[in-house]
ZAMARGU-4260 file (C-alpha; in steps of 0.2 Angstrom, whole numbers, plus 5000, padded with zeros to 4 digits):
<rodrens>
0) 5445/5053/5506 | 5456/5053/5491 | 5446/5066/5482 | 5446/5077/5498 | 5465/5075/5499
5) 5467/5080/5481 | 5456/5095/5483 | 5468/5102/5496 | 5484/5099/5485 | 5490/5113/5473
10) 5486/5108/5455 | 5497/5109/5440 | 5487/5122/5430 | 5500/5124/5416 | 5490/5111/5407
15) 5477/5123/5403 | 5490/5135/5396 | 5497/5122/5385 | 5479/5116/5379 | 5475/5134/5374
20) 5492/5135/5365 | 5489/5119/5355 | 5471/5125/5351 | 5478/5140/5343 | 5489/5130/5331
25) 5473/5121/5326 | 5464/5137/5322 | 5480/5143/5312 | 5482/5127/5303 | 5463/5126/5299
30) 5463/5144/5292 | 5479/5140/5282 | 5470/5124/5275 | 5454/5134/5271 | 5465/5147/5262
35) 5475/5134/5253 | 5458/5126/5246 | 5455/5142/5236 | 5469/5137/5225 | 5480/5148/5214
40) 5498/5154/5218 | 5496/5153/5237 | 5495/5134/5238 | 5513/5131/5242 | 5514/5145/5255
45) 5499/5139/5264 | 5506/5121/5264 | 5522/5127/5273 | 5511/5136/5286 | 5502/5120/5290
50) 5518/5111/5292 | 5525/5124/5303 | 5509/5124/5314 | 5510/5105/5315 | 5528/5106/5321
55) 5523/5119/5335 | 5508/5107/5340 | 5520/5092/5341 | 5531/5102/5353 | 5517/5107/5364
60) 5511/5089/5364 | 5528/5083/5370 | 5528/5097/5384 | 5510/5091/5390 | 5516/5073/5391
65) 5532/5078/5400 | 5521/5088/5412 | 5510/5073/5416 | 5525/5063/5421 | 5532/5076/5433
70) 5516/5083/5441 | 5510/5075/5457 | 5493/5082/5456 | 5484/5085/5439 | 5468/5095/5436
75) 5459/5079/5430 | 5464/5061/5426 | 5481/5059/5418 | 5475/5047/5405 | 5461/5060/5401
80) 5474/5073/5399 | 5485/5062/5388 | 5470/5057/5377 | 5464/5075/5375 | 5481/5082/5369
85) 5483/5067/5358 | 5466/5069/5350 | 5470/5087/5347 | 5487/5083/5339 | 5478/5070/5328
90) 5468/5084/5321 | 5483/5094/5315 | 5492/5079/5310 | 5478/5075/5298 | 5479/5092/5291
95) 5497/5088/5288 | 5493/5072/5279 | 5481/5082/5268 | 5496/5094/5263 | 5507/5079/5259
100) 5494/5072/5247 | 5492/5090/5239 | 5511/5091/5237 | 5513/5074/5231 | 5501/5076/5216
105) 5505/5094/5213 | 5487/5099/5216 | 5483/5118/5213 | 5465/5119/5210 | 5451/5112/5221
110) 5433/5107/5219 | 5419/5119/5226 | 5413/5106/5239 | 5431/5104/5245 | 5432/5122/5248
115) 5416/5121/5258 | 5423/5107/5268 | 5438/5119/5272 | 5425/5130/5280 | 5419/5116/5291
120) 5437/5113/5297 | 5439/5131/5302 | 5422/5130/5311 | 5427/5115/5321 | 5444/5122/5325
125) 5436/5138/5332 | 5423/5128/5342 | 5437/5118/5350 | 5448/5133/5354 | 5433/5140/5363
130) 5430/5124/5372 | 5447/5119/5378 | 5450/5134/5390 | 5433/5131/5399 | 5440/5115/5406
135) 5449/5125/5419 | 5433/5127/5428 | 5423/5112/5422 | 5409/5113/5435 | 5404/5131/5430
140) 5407/5128/5412 | 5398/5111/5410 | 5383/5118/5401 | 5393/5128/5388 | 5405/5114/5385
145) 5390/5103/5381 | 5384/5115/5369 | 5401/5117/5360 | 5404/5098/5359 | 5387/5096/5352
150) 5391/5110/5339 | 5407/5101/5334 | 5397/5085/5331 | 5385/5094/5320 | 5399/5102/5310
155) 5406/5084/5307 | 5389/5078/5301 | 5389/5093/5288 | 5406/5088/5283 | 5401/5070/5280
160) 5386/5077/5269 | 5398/5088/5259 | 5410/5073/5256 | 5396/5062/5250 | 5390/5076/5238
165) 5408/5080/5232 | 5412/5062/5228 | 5396/5060/5218 | 5399/5075/5208 | 5418/5071/5206
170) 5413/5053/5199 | 5401/5061/5187 | 5413/5073/5181 | 5429/5063/5181 | 5425/5045/5185
175) 5426/5039/5167 | 5435/5053/5158 | 5449/5056/5170 | 5451/5041/5182 | 5468/5048/5189
180) 5460/5065/5193 | 5445/5056/5201 | 5457/5045/5212 | 5466/5060/5218 | 5450/5070/5222
185) 5443/5055/5231 | 5459/5055/5242 | 5458/5073/5246 | 5439/5072/5250 | 5444/5058/5262
190) 5458/5068/5270 | 5447/5083/5273 | 5433/5072/5280 | 5445/5064/5292 | 5451/5081/5298
195) 5434/5085/5305 | 5432/5067/5311 | 5447/5071/5322 | 5439/5086/5329 | 5424/5076/5334
200) 5436/5064/5343 | 5442/5080/5353 | 5424/5084/5357 | 5421/5066/5363 | 5436/5067/5374
205) 5430/5084/5381 | 5412/5076/5384 | 5420/5062/5394 | 5430/5073/5405 | 5415/5083/5409
210) 5405/5068/5413 | 5419/5061/5425 | 5422/5078/5434 | 5404/5086/5436
</rodrens>
């Protein structure tokens, strides 16, 4: 009876607009991070771009949380909406943490496998940006949403492999000769891997929403 009643009530569809806006900050942040990992003179500018995108994402997250409080009928469970936007925000927050480490240590050059990991961040962000708008019609988009979330999980697996390879190479090159460089590099690999982990968290949230609403 409650489900029937809810189906007759107007929904607050602004959530989907906000999800899409947030996903664009994820892509912009990921592309800036990927460009940053090329090193050189553009590192500081790319760091500033990521910080700016993270601030935009925070504003959108606050707007979503406010919309949850004021909306009588939401497109799906309120807790699911909150968990989804928070997991998305965690992804760009982790990019920001990466920037903080780079800035703290004044890193200007990056290992080849770090650059490859930057590519996985962009791939995961773009898959997320494709998936999020499809939540506005979960039933008809369930199959594609499943494909996208599975693809994000595979990207996360590749990122793990790159991290392992990178840490091994870094230890062989710097572990004994330059322990400080090794420690900094290890921390950067950890941050990059966590960025893609956060995208997998988003994929898991989307999968849960699909299961509950199809």
